[in-house]
C-alpha positions as CSV (number, residue, x, y, z in Angstrom):
1,M,6.4,-19.8,40.5
2,D,8.5,-22.4,38.6
3,R,10.4,-24.4,36.0
4,I,10.5,-25.0,32.0
5,F,8.6,-26.6,29.0
6,H,9.1,-30.2,28.6
7,T,7.2,-33.3,29.9
8,P,8.3,-34.7,33.5
9,T,11.7,-36.4,33.0
10,I,13.2,-39.4,34.7
11,A,14.0,-37.4,37.8
12,V,10.5,-36.3,38.3
13,E,9.5,-39.9,37.7
14,A,11.7,-41.3,40.1
15,A,10.5,-38.9,42.9
16,F,7.1,-40.4,42.6
17,R,8.3,-44.2,43.1
18,P,9.0,-45.5,46.5
19,Y,12.5,-44.9,47.5
20,G,15.1,-47.5,48.2
21,M,17.0,-48.3,51.2
22,G,20.6,-47.7,52.9
23,K,22.8,-45.8,50.6
24,R,20.0,-45.3,47.9
25,M,17.7,-43.7,50.1
26,N,20.3,-41.1,51.6
27,H,21.1,-40.4,47.7
28,S,17.4,-40.0,47.1
29,H,17.1,-37.4,49.9
30,N,20.1,-35.7,49.0
31,A,18.7,-35.6,45.2
32,V,15.4,-33.9,46.8
33,F,17.5,-31.3,48.8
34,V,19.8,-30.5,45.7
35,R,16.7,-30.3,43.4
36,I,15.2,-27.9,46.0
37,L,18.1,-25.7,46.1
38,G,18.6,-25.9,42.4
39,N,15.2,-24.5,41.8
40,T,15.4,-22.0,44.4
41,G,18.8,-21.0,42.8
42,I,16.8,-20.3,39.6
43,L,14.1,-18.2,41.3
44,I,16.7,-16.3,43.0
45,G,18.6,-15.6,39.8
46,S,15.3,-14.6,38.3
47,R,15.0,-12.0,41.3
48,V,18.4,-10.3,41.0
49,V,17.3,-7.8,38.2
50,N,14.1,-7.3,39.7
51,A,15.9,-6.5,43.1
52,V,18.2,-4.0,41.7
53,C,15.5,-2.4,39.6
54,S,13.2,-2.1,42.6
55,F,15.8,0.0,44.6
56,V,16.0,2.3,41.7
57,Y,12.3,2.7,41.0
58,V,11.5,3.4,44.7
59,A,14.1,6.1,44.8
60,W,12.9,7.7,41.7
61,T,9.3,7.5,42.9
62,T,10.5,9.0,46.3
63,Q,12.4,11.7,44.6
64,T,9.6,12.6,42.3
65,L,6.6,12.6,44.6
66,G,8.4,13.4,48.0
67,L,8.2,11.3,50.9
68,R,4.5,12.1,52.0
69,D,2.9,11.5,48.6
70,F,5.2,8.4,48.3
71,G,3.5,7.4,51.4
72,V,0.0,8.0,50.0
73,M,0.9,5.8,47.1
74,L,2.1,3.0,49.2
75,L,-1.1,3.1,51.4
76,V,-3.2,2.9,48.3
77,T,-1.0,0.0,46.6
78,T,-0.8,-1.8,50.2
79,F,-4.5,-1.6,50.5
80,A,-5.1,-3.0,47.1
81,A,-2.4,-5.9,47.9
82,M,-4.3,-6.6,51.1
83,V,-7.8,-6.6,49.6
84,C,-6.2,-9.1,46.8
85,D,-4.8,-11.4,49.5
86,I,-8.0,-11.4,51.7
87,T,-10.1,-12.4,48.7
88,H,-7.8,-14.5,46.8
89,L,-8.3,-18.4,47.3
90,Q,-5.3,-20.3,47.1
91,S,-6.1,-22.2,44.0
92,W,-2.6,-23.5,43.1
93,Q,-2.4,-25.6,46.4
94,S,-5.6,-27.3,45.3
95,L,-4.1,-28.0,41.9
96,L,-1.1,-29.6,43.5
97,H,-3.0,-31.1,46.2
98,Y,-5.6,-33.1,44.1
99,G,-4.4,-32.7,40.5
100,A,-0.9,-34.1,41.1
101,R,-1.7,-37.7,40.9
102,Y,-4.0,-37.3,38.0
103,F,-1.5,-35.5,36.0
104,E,1.4,-37.9,36.6
105,Q,-1.0,-40.7,35.9
106,K,-1.9,-39.0,32.6
107,Q,-5.7,-39.0,33.6
108,F,-6.2,-35.9,31.9
109,D,-10.0,-35.6,31.9
110,R,-9.7,-35.6,35.8
111,F,-7.0,-33.2,35.7
112,Y,-9.0,-31.0,33.6
113,E,-11.8,-31.3,36.1
114,V,-9.2,-29.8,38.8
115,L,-7.8,-27.4,36.6
116,A,-11.2,-25.9,35.5
117,F,-12.1,-25.5,39.2
118,C,-8.9,-23.6,39.7
119,I,-9.3,-21.2,36.9
120,R,-12.8,-20.7,38.1
121,V,-11.9,-19.9,41.6
122,D,-9.4,-17.4,40.7
123,F,-11.8,-15.2,38.7
124,I,-14.4,-15.5,41.2
125,S,-12.0,-14.3,43.9
126,G,-10.7,-11.7,41.5
127,L,-14.2,-10.2,41.1
128,V,-14.9,-10.3,44.7
129,G,-11.8,-8.9,45.5
130,A,-12.3,-5.7,42.8
131,V,-15.8,-5.1,44.4
132,T,-14.6,-5.3,48.0
133,G,-11.7,-2.9,47.1
134,L,-14.2,-0.5,45.5
135,M,-16.5,-0.5,48.7
136,G,-13.4,-0.2,50.8
137,V,-12.2,3.0,49.2
138,A,-15.6,4.5,49.4
139,L,-16.2,3.6,52.9
140,L,-12.4,4.1,54.2
141,G,-10.5,6.3,51.9
142,T,-11.5,9.6,53.6
143,S,-12.6,8.7,57.1
144,F,-10.0,6.2,57.9
145,M,-7.1,7.0,55.5
146,G,-7.6,10.8,55.1
147,W,-7.2,10.7,51.4
148,T,-8.3,13.6,49.1
149,P,-11.1,13.0,46.5
150,Q,-8.6,13.1,43.8
151,V,-6.5,10.3,45.6
152,Q,-9.8,8.3,46.2
153,L,-10.7,8.6,42.7
154,D,-7.2,7.2,41.7
155,A,-7.4,4.5,44.2
156,A,-10.8,3.4,43.1
157,L,-9.3,3.0,39.7
158,C,-6.4,1.3,41.1
159,M,-8.8,-1.5,42.6
160,L,-10.2,-2.7,39.4
161,T,-6.7,-4.2,39.0
162,I,-7.4,-6.7,41.7
163,F,-9.3,-8.6,39.2
164,F,-6.3,-9.5,37.2
165,M,-4.1,-10.0,40.0
166,N,-4.9,-13.9,40.8
167,T,-2.6,-16.1,39.0
168,G,-3.1,-19.1,41.2
169,W,-4.0,-21.9,38.6
170,S,-1.1,-20.6,36.3
171,T,1.3,-20.6,39.2
172,G,0.1,-23.9,40.1
173,M,0.8,-25.3,36.7
174,L,4.3,-24.0,36.7
175,R,5.0,-25.8,40.2
176,L,3.4,-29.0,39.1
177,C,5.6,-29.1,36.0
178,N,8.7,-28.3,38.0
179,R,9.5,-25.5,35.3
180,F,11.1,-23.0,37.4
181,K,13.3,-21.5,34.5
182,L,9.9,-19.9,33.1
183,V,10.0,-17.3,36.0
184,P,12.7,-15.2,34.7
185,V,10.9,-14.3,31.5
186,Y,7.9,-12.9,33.1
187,E,9.8,-11.5,36.0
188,F,11.8,-9.7,33.2
189,L,8.8,-8.3,31.5
190,T,7.1,-7.0,34.6
191,T,10.4,-5.5,35.9
192,C,10.8,-3.7,32.3
193,V,7.2,-2.4,32.5
194,R,7.7,-0.8,35.8
195,T,11.1,0.4,35.5
196,A,10.3,2.1,32.2
197,G,7.1,3.6,33.5
198,T,8.9,5.0,36.5
199,A,11.8,6.4,34.7
200,F,9.3,8.3,32.5
201,G,7.4,9.6,35.6
202,F,10.7,10.7,37.1
203,V,11.8,12.5,34.0
204,Y,8.6,14.3,33.4
205,H,7.8,14.8,37.1
206,L,4.3,13.4,37.0
207,G,1.9,12.7,40.1
208,I,0.6,9.9,42.1
209,G,-2.2,9.0,39.6
210,Y,0.5,8.1,36.9
211,F,2.4,5.9,39.3
212,L,-0.6,4.4,40.3
213,L,-1.2,3.5,36.6
214,V,2.3,2.1,36.3
215,W,1.6,-0.2,39.3
216,S,-1.7,-1.4,37.7
217,L,0.1,-2.0,34.3
218,T,2.7,-4.1,36.0
219,Q,0.2,-6.3,37.7
220,L,-1.5,-6.7,34.5
221,T,1.7,-7.7,32.6
222,M,2.3,-10.4,35.2
223,F,-1.2,-11.8,34.7
224,V,-1.0,-11.9,31.1
225,S,2.6,-13.3,31.0
226,C,1.9,-16.0,33.7
227,S,-1.2,-16.9,32.2
228,C,0.3,-17.5,28.7
229,A,2.9,-19.6,30.5
230,G,0.1,-21.6,32.0
231,V,-1.9,-22.2,29.0
232,Y,1.2,-23.1,27.1
233,L,2.4,-25.8,29.7
234,V,-1.1,-27.2,29.9
235,K,-1.3,-27.6,26.1
236,K,2.3,-29.0,25.7
237,Q,1.8,-31.5,28.5
238,T,-1.8,-32.8,28.2
239,G,-2.3,-32.0,24.4
240,G,-5.5,-29.8,25.2
241,F,-7.3,-27.3,27.5
242,P,-10.5,-27.3,29.5
243,S,-13.1,-25.7,27.5
244,L,-14.9,-22.4,28.3
245,S,-18.0,-24.0,29.3
246,R,-16.2,-26.5,31.4
247,I,-14.5,-23.6,33.3
248,V,-17.6,-21.3,33.7
249,F,-20.3,-24.3,34.5
250,G,-18.3,-27.4,35.2
251,R,-18.9,-29.2,38.4
252,I,-16.2,-30.9,40.6
253,N,-16.7,-34.4,42.0
254,I,-14.1,-34.0,45.0
255,P,-16.2,-33.4,48.1
256,D,-13.6,-31.9,50.2
257,I,-11.8,-29.6,47.6
258,W,-13.7,-26.5,48.6
259,P,-13.2,-26.9,52.4
260,Y,-9.2,-27.6,51.7
261,T,-9.1,-24.6,49.5
262,I,-10.9,-22.4,51.9
263,K,-8.9,-23.4,54.9
264,T,-5.6,-22.9,53.0
265,S,-6.8,-19.7,51.8
266,V,-7.6,-18.4,55.3
267,N,-4.0,-18.9,56.5
268,Q,-3.0,-16.5,53.7
269,V,-5.6,-13.9,54.6
270,L,-4.4,-14.1,58.2
271,E,-0.8,-13.8,57.1
272,S,-1.7,-10.8,54.7
273,F,-3.1,-8.9,57.8
274,F,0.2,-9.2,59.4
275,A,2.1,-8.1,56.4
276,Q,0.0,-5.4,55.3
277,G,-2.3,-4.3,58.2
278,A,0.4,-2.7,60.1
279,T,1.5,-0.4,57.3
280,L,-2.1,0.8,57.0
281,L,-2.5,1.4,60.6
282,I,0.8,3.4,60.7
283,G,-0.3,5.4,58.0
284,S,-3.6,6.3,59.4
285,R,-2.4,6.8,63.1
286,L,1.1,8.4,62.4
287,G,1.0,9.6,58.9
288,A,1.9,8.8,55.3
289,S,5.4,9.8,55.7
290,E,5.8,7.2,58.7
291,A,4.2,4.7,56.6
292,A,6.5,5.2,53.7
293,V,9.6,4.7,56.1
294,Y,8.1,1.7,57.7
295,K,7.2,0.1,54.2
296,I,10.6,0.8,52.9
297,A,12.4,-0.6,55.7
298,G,9.9,-3.6,55.5
299,Q,11.0,-3.8,51.8
300,I,14.8,-3.9,52.5
301,S,14.2,-6.7,55.2
302,N,12.0,-8.8,52.9
303,G,14.5,-8.4,50.2
304,L,17.2,-9.7,52.5
305,A,15.3,-12.7,53.3
306,K,13.8,-13.3,49.8
307,P,16.4,-15.8,48.9
308,A,15.0,-18.1,51.6
309,Q,11.4,-17.3,51.3
310,L,11.8,-18.6,47.4
311,M,12.3,-21.8,48.7
312,I,8.6,-22.1,49.5
313,P,7.4,-22.8,45.9
314,T,10.1,-25.4,45.6
315,L,9.0,-27.4,48.5
316,Y,5.4,-28.1,48.2
317,P,5.8,-30.5,45.0
318,E,8.9,-32.2,46.6
319,F,7.2,-32.7,49.8
320,I,3.9,-34.2,48.1
321,R,6.3,-36.6,46.4
322,L,7.8,-37.7,49.4
323,R,4.5,-38.1,51.1
324,D,3.2,-40.2,48.0
325,A,6.2,-42.4,48.5
326,D,5.4,-42.6,52.4
327,D,9.0,-41.4,53.0
328,W,8.7,-39.3,56.3
329,Q,12.1,-39.9,57.2
330,G,13.0,-38.1,53.9
331,I,10.9,-35.3,54.7
332,R,12.3,-34.9,58.3
333,I,16.0,-35.1,56.8
334,V,14.9,-32.3,54.3
335,I,13.4,-30.0,57.0
336,F,16.4,-30.2,59.3
337,K,18.8,-29.4,56.3
338,I,16.6,-26.3,55.6
339,F,16.8,-25.2,59.0
340,G,20.6,-25.4,58.8
341,L,20.6,-23.3,55.6
342,I,18.3,-20.7,57.1
343,L,20.7,-20.5,60.5
344,A,23.6,-19.5,58.0
345,F,21.5,-17.3,55.8
346,S,20.3,-15.5,59.0
347,A,23.8,-14.7,60.1
348,L,24.7,-13.3,56.9
349,S,21.6,-11.2,56.5
350,I,22.1,-9.6,59.8
351,V,25.6,-8.7,59.1
352,L,24.5,-6.8,55.8
353,A,21.8,-5.2,57.5
354,A,24.2,-3.9,60.3
355,T,26.8,-2.6,57.4
356,V,25.2,-1.7,54.2
357,G,21.6,-1.8,55.1
358,N,21.5,1.6,56.6
359,R,23.0,3.4,53.5
360,L,20.6,1.6,51.1
361,F,17.8,2.7,53.4
362,S,18.9,6.5,53.2
363,Y,19.2,6.3,49.4
364,M,15.8,4.9,48.9
365,L,14.1,7.4,51.5
366,H,16.3,10.3,49.8
367,D,16.7,11.7,53.4
368,V,17.8,10.2,56.8
369,W,15.3,9.2,59.5
370,A,15.8,9.0,63.1
371,G,16.4,5.6,64.3
372,Q,16.2,4.1,60.8
373,K,19.1,1.6,61.7
374,T,17.0,0.1,64.7
375,I,14.0,0.0,62.7
376,L,15.9,-1.8,59.8
377,L,17.4,-4.5,62.4
378,L,14.1,-5.1,64.2
379,L,12.2,-5.9,60.7
380,V,15.1,-7.7,59.5
381,G,14.9,-10.0,62.7
382,R,11.1,-10.2,62.0
383,S,11.7,-11.4,58.4
384,L,14.2,-14.0,59.6
385,L,11.8,-15.5,62.2
386,N,9.1,-15.8,59.6
387,I,11.5,-17.7,57.0
388,C,12.0,-20.0,59.9
389,L,8.4,-21.0,59.1
390,I,9.1,-21.7,55.5
391,P,9.7,-25.7,56.2
392,L,6.9,-25.9,58.6
393,E,3.7,-24.4,56.8
394,P,4.1,-26.6,53.6
395,F,4.4,-29.7,55.9
396,L,1.1,-28.7,57.8
397,V,-0.7,-28.2,54.4
398,M,0.9,-31.3,53.1
399,I,-0.8,-33.5,56.0
400,N,-3.9,-31.3,55.9
401,R,-3.2,-29.9,59.5
402,I,-3.3,-26.3,58.4
403,S,-5.8,-25.7,61.3
404,I,-2.9,-25.5,63.8
405,L,-1.3,-22.6,61.8
406,L,-4.6,-20.9,61.5
407,R,-5.7,-21.2,65.2
408,W,-2.3,-19.8,66.4
409,R,-2.4,-17.0,63.8
410,I,-6.0,-16.0,64.9
411,I,-4.7,-16.1,68.6
412,V,-1.7,-14.0,67.9
413,M,-3.6,-11.6,66.0
414,C,-6.2,-11.1,68.7
415,F,-3.3,-9.7,70.8
416,Y,-1.2,-8.3,67.9
417,F,-3.4,-5.3,66.8
418,P,-4.6,-4.1,70.1
419,L,-1.0,-4.1,71.1
420,L,0.1,-2.4,68.2
421,F,-1.5,0.7,69.1
422,V,0.2,0.6,72.5
423,F,3.6,-0.2,70.9
424,M,3.0,2.8,68.5
425,Q,2.0,5.0,71.2
426,L,5.2,4.3,73.0
427,G,7.7,4.2,70.4
428,G,6.3,5.1,67.1
429,I,7.7,3.1,64.1
430,K,10.3,1.3,66.3
431,G,7.6,0.1,68.6
432,A,5.7,-1.1,65.8
433,S,8.8,-2.8,64.4
434,L,9.5,-4.4,67.9
435,E,6.0,-5.7,68.3
436,E,6.2,-7.5,64.8
437,L,9.5,-9.1,65.8
438,L,7.7,-10.5,69.0
439,A,4.8,-11.9,67.2
440,S,7.0,-13.6,64.7
441,L,9.0,-15.2,67.5
442,V,5.8,-16.3,69.1
443,M,4.3,-18.0,65.7
444,F,7.7,-19.7,65.2
445,V,7.7,-21.3,68.6
446,V,3.9,-22.5,68.7
447,C,4.2,-24.1,65.1
448,A,7.7,-25.6,65.5
449,L,6.5,-27.8,68.6
450,P,3.6,-29.4,67.1
451,V,5.3,-29.9,63.7
452,L,8.0,-31.7,65.4
453,R,5.7,-33.9,67.2
454,L,3.4,-34.7,64.1
455,L,6.8,-35.5,62.1
456,N,8.3,-37.5,64.6
457,N,5.1,-39.7,65.1
458,R,4.9,-40.3,61.4
459,V,8.4,-41.3,61.2
460,A,7.8,-43.6,64.1
461,R,4.7,-45.2,62.3
462,S,6.5,-45.6,58.9
463,Q,9.8,-47.4,60.3
464,P,8.2,-51.0,61.2
465,A,7.1,-51.1,57.4
466,D,10.7,-50.4,56.5
467,Q,12.0,-52.7,58.5
468,N,9.6,-55.4,57.5
469,T,10.7,-54.5,54.0
470,L,14.3,-55.0,54.8
471,G,13.4,-58.3,56.4
């Protein structure tokens, strides 16, 4: 997500120009790092109200439905989110990767070609997702998840929301324009819809179907508000917008855009299986209450890690600008500085989890679960290892070496899910949490080593050119 409405400023234009040398180069790298932190700070500020409200409406929903029915509701929304993720092509990455140069050079007709492709991809993947979700509910709702016919009907209606859950092109437009200050607007709107809807259900003691409706309305609000912001930005920056016929029937004359979009999307598919698959397996094997406990612990741990995770959307445009300037040394400096921040942030997160996390867990559960502190600490460790991938993934995507990440995700997944059953059998939710921690550790190690090698090689190749310029 990203920044507010006006044309790219001198700071953005300077980021696309080749950097200078000596003190000027160091200043440029510092400026990039400061810009990343500033944009991340805006995103964090936009999530503060959302985070506070999320703890409130989860607690209200748990108290209204009870832990078991709340777990059933979470399984439905988790299934919808996973289907959306595995069918959603990451069009925003294609918009940045192929459209940034046309946008900066004001070749708007070529930019519209890329933009129309991204809009078309969003709606195609949304339609495929909705159909896949309906088929999944029909085939797995009773046999695998154990849902009642009424829950299965509610879940089927919920799957229709997937069509409106893809905001790739508009999110990409916000990132491309570096307009992070727009995020608080639609974050606030969606938070208001969800909190107000949950409060109404809490006061009148409504059932699962109503709370699923609130979830669907929240997704629709996000889609409408984000799309409106995207349309506004396109018209503001370019003076027009691709026609409907161009969006529906247009052709793209960039041969490798489909392979690139699919490759970057496959990585998100695998990541979604990691994030959502464990919850569904725990729900089917251990029960809905256990799934609720696991999901809430994961929400708290992800909430602690969220400030660092919000750095991801700010990294892509900055890395692309440094790449276009052939400033690989600058990329290395920024990556190492980010790792330093992550280490400091990790220490703070562990202290918070050990001190206030357990009380927050009990408040959201409206109950006390045996071993909940251990579960929380394990999942916080997993989230912290995952945020260590934050500077690595954008780098691999930027240099078109995402295959490294895909290969290792597939290898880890081949061991992850079979071992998950073993860990659940031996330790229940704690066993599943421990295995997630180990899987995240392996992923970080196997990705960090090739990234370090590739980055050092590119820095070494760019140094002779810099020295010739100095001479």
